[in-house]
C-alpha positions as CSV (number, residue, x, y, z in Angstrom):
1,M,96.6,112.4,87.8
2,V,100.3,112.8,89.6
3,T,103.4,111.2,88.0
4,E,106.8,110.4,89.2
5,E,107.8,113.7,87.8
6,S,105.1,115.7,89.0
7,R,105.4,118.4,91.4
8,C,104.7,116.6,94.9
9,P,101.1,118.0,96.0
10,C,102.8,118.9,99.8
11,L,104.4,121.3,98.0
12,S,107.9,120.4,99.0
13,G,109.6,121.8,95.8
14,N,110.3,118.0,95.0
15,P,108.9,115.8,92.7
16,Y,106.7,113.6,93.4
17,G,108.9,110.4,92.8
18,A,111.6,112.0,95.2
19,C,108.9,113.3,98.1
20,C,105.7,111.5,98.8
21,G,105.5,108.6,96.1
22,P,108.2,106.2,98.0
23,L,106.4,106.6,101.4
24,H,102.9,106.1,99.7
25,A,104.9,102.9,98.6
26,G,105.9,101.5,101.5
27,A,109.3,103.4,102.4
28,V,109.5,104.7,106.1
29,A,109.1,108.4,106.7
30,P,112.4,109.5,108.3
31,T,111.2,112.5,110.4
32,A,107.3,113.5,111.5
33,E,107.3,116.5,109.4
34,R,107.9,114.1,106.7
35,L,104.9,111.8,107.6
36,M,102.9,115.0,108.0
37,R,103.6,115.9,104.4
38,S,103.0,112.5,102.7
39,R,99.9,112.4,104.9
40,F,98.5,115.6,103.3
41,S,99.6,114.2,100.0
42,A,97.4,111.3,100.6
43,F,94.4,113.3,101.2
44,A,95.4,115.0,98.3
45,L,95.7,112.2,96.3
46,G,92.5,110.3,97.8
47,L,94.6,107.4,99.4
48,P,92.3,106.4,102.6
49,E,94.3,103.1,103.0
50,Y,98.1,105.1,103.7
51,L,96.0,107.4,106.2
52,L,95.0,104.7,108.3
53,L,98.3,102.8,107.8
54,T,100.2,105.7,109.2
55,W,97.8,106.1,111.8
56,H,98.7,104.6,115.1
57,P,96.7,101.7,116.0
58,R,95.6,103.5,119.6
59,T,93.4,106.3,117.5
60,R,92.7,104.7,114.6
61,P,89.5,104.9,113.4
62,G,88.1,101.5,112.0
63,T,87.6,102.9,108.5
64,L,87.8,106.3,106.8
65,E,86.0,107.9,103.9
66,L,87.1,110.6,102.5
67,D,85.0,113.3,100.8
68,A,85.5,113.0,97.0
69,D,84.6,116.5,96.6
70,Q,87.2,118.3,98.4
71,R,90.4,118.9,96.9
72,W,93.2,119.6,99.2
73,T,95.1,122.3,97.4
74,R,97.9,124.0,99.6
75,L,100.0,122.9,102.7
76,D,102.2,125.3,105.0
77,I,104.3,123.5,107.7
78,V,104.1,126.4,110.5
79,S,106.4,124.5,113.1
80,T,108.0,121.7,114.3
81,R,109.0,120.5,117.5
82,S,111.3,117.5,117.8
83,G,110.1,114.4,115.6
84,G,113.5,113.7,113.9
85,P,115.0,111.1,112.5
86,F,116.4,110.2,116.3
87,D,113.5,111.3,118.0
88,S,110.7,109.1,119.7
89,R,107.7,112.3,119.6
90,G,107.2,114.9,117.7
91,T,104.7,117.7,117.0
92,V,104.0,119.4,113.4
93,A,101.9,122.7,113.2
94,F,100.3,123.1,110.1
95,R,97.9,124.8,108.1
96,A,96.1,123.1,104.7
97,W,93.8,124.4,102.2
98,W,91.0,122.6,100.7
99,R,88.3,123.8,98.2
100,S,84.9,121.9,96.9
101,D,82.3,122.9,94.4
102,S,81.1,125.9,96.6
103,E,83.0,126.3,99.4
104,R,86.8,126.9,100.4
105,G,88.7,126.9,103.6
106,T,91.7,126.2,105.8
107,L,92.3,123.2,108.1
108,E,94.9,124.5,110.9
109,E,95.9,121.6,113.3
110,T,98.8,120.8,115.7
111,S,99.3,116.9,115.2
112,E,101.3,114.4,117.2
113,F,103.5,111.9,116.2
114,V,105.3,109.0,117.6
115,R,108.0,106.7,116.6
116,E,107.8,103.2,117.5
117,N,110.1,100.4,115.9
118,G,111.4,102.8,113.5
119,R,108.2,103.9,112.2
120,W,106.5,107.1,112.5
121,Y,102.3,107.6,113.5
122,Y,100.0,110.2,113.2
123,V,98.5,110.1,116.9
124,D,96.2,113.0,117.0
125,G,95.7,116.7,116.6
126,V,94.6,119.9,117.9
127,V,92.4,122.1,115.4
128,S,93.0,125.7,115.8
């Protein structure tokens, strides 16, 4: 169980209550990278509602079921392009580690984000 004082699952080095926790509670991500980190944490914590809420309506699936056996354990941000507080588009490349009872692996993706009405949304990604 994660608490406000726990290390944030996105591995920013900040406590959950000062990092992804406020975003999961409804605060607006100031950058595309912060949204990416909060989405990783949502996968790690099993928060499909947050993932759907932060997915752009144009590309959002109707439902999202997370694999309860898959644990997301590490996130590395490889690069970012734009995605700042005054940008309308941004790209975040990342590598995420996962494990299940019988397997371990990584996901490498370059994700596209847009900011509309002051709020960042995940649009889609290209898996490497």
